[in-house]
C-alpha positions, 0 to 999 in steps of 0.5 A: 224763324218762320219769316226766315224759312219763308224767305228761303223758300221764296228764294229757291223757287224764284224762276231764273230769268236770262238777263237782257240788254236794254232795248232801243226800240219798242219792238225789241222791248216787246220781244225781250219781254216775251222772252223773259215771260217764256223763260219763267215757265221753262225748266232751266238746263245745266247747258246754259251759255252766256247770252250777253256779249260784251259788245251789247249783243245777245242771244234771243228767241227768233222773231221769224222762222222759215218753216219750209218746205223741204227742197223748196229753196229754204237755204237760198232764201236764208242766205239772200235774207242774210244780206240785210244788215238787220237780220241775224240768222242761225247757221244750222237747222235747229229742229227744235220743234219737230225733234222730241229730244231737242224740244224736251231741252226747253227754250233756254236750249233753243236760245243757245242755238241762236246767233248773237244779235243786236236789239234792232235786228231780227233773229231768224232760224230755218228748219224746213221739216217744220211745215210738214210736222203735225206738232210744230204749229201749236208748239210755235204758237205756244212760244210766240203767237205773233211769230212771222213765218216764211214758207217757200214753195215750188212746183210740187212735182219738181219738189218731189224730184228734188227730194229724191235727188238729195237722198240719192246723192247722200247715198252715193256719197256713202257708196250705198246703193239706192233704188231708182225714182221709178221704184218709189213712184210706182206701186202695183202699176199705179202712182205710189201716193204713200211715198213720203216725198209725195206727201210733203208736196200736198201743201194744202194739208199741211197749210190747214194745220198752220192756219189753225194757229196763225192767221194767213197774214202772219205767213208769207209764201215765197214763190221758190220757182221765181226765186230761182229765176229772178230772186230780187223781186221775191226778196223785196216782198220778204223785206216788206213782210218783215217790215225791214227797210229796203237794203237788199238791191238787184246788184246783190245778185248775179247769174253764175253761168257755170252753176246755172243759178244766181249767186250773191254779191255782198260788199264786194265779196261773192259767194254761191250756194253749196255745190249740193244745190241745183243738182240735175234731177233724174231722167223720168218717163214722160208718162210718169211725170204726167201722172205726178202732174195729174195727181197734184192738180186737185191738191194744188187747186185746194191750196190756191183756194186756201191761201187766195193765191195761184202759182204757175205749177203744172 
């Protein structure tokens, strides 16, 4: 009787592991092994979705995350990277690590948000808010210490203007009034350094937080300004960082004169980013713009020293 009761208890407390398809290479086997170990430690939710497809693909934790930065070109980067046949990308921003309601759901919920992929593919998700969220680096590290991270950055001053532009248009579409950018940037006659958009452009502060958990060689910085002007060389660097075979070519990009930026060509099919991308920034007084440039000079210098690399920013 005691033996029977012991067996019943062991059966109840045994952790449930998501089944996985056999891997075809060592990298896939390692990834799925990590996934199984993580799920052993994670409370399972009732919102479990079937993670195995009849064609042999499955949902799995991402091996690469585009962590930011907001208005740095994360959507463009994801769309361009998706041209590669060995990339499976989550369609929407998941906000798993930065939104408490999502994080409490556990890793199984996170997996449920991922696309189906084959063992040889790399699953990628992008949430640009991750870069500036203090809790995120440790949470990502606790999930996977070997995570490969992609960070795309633009000139901090331009990023501030782009940040404002997005919020401005969101309000306009809802027919809601929104203050001018000067009202955000100026306070008591001085630059308002408490403006959130400015804080998001202090890259060295947020980068320091990530480097507490991940070595610099696990974080590839994409030059967002160059990606806009000439995307192919930047995507080549991303391919090499992710150890992907060179599959994306210069012919996959063409300049759309009407939109004013590069669009994508894949197997004869052409597509451009949403019309919300590439919007014109608001007109801003030259002296105010100079104040922004001056303010970011020292923070940019600290960032360059931190990552051992310079960028063509004001």
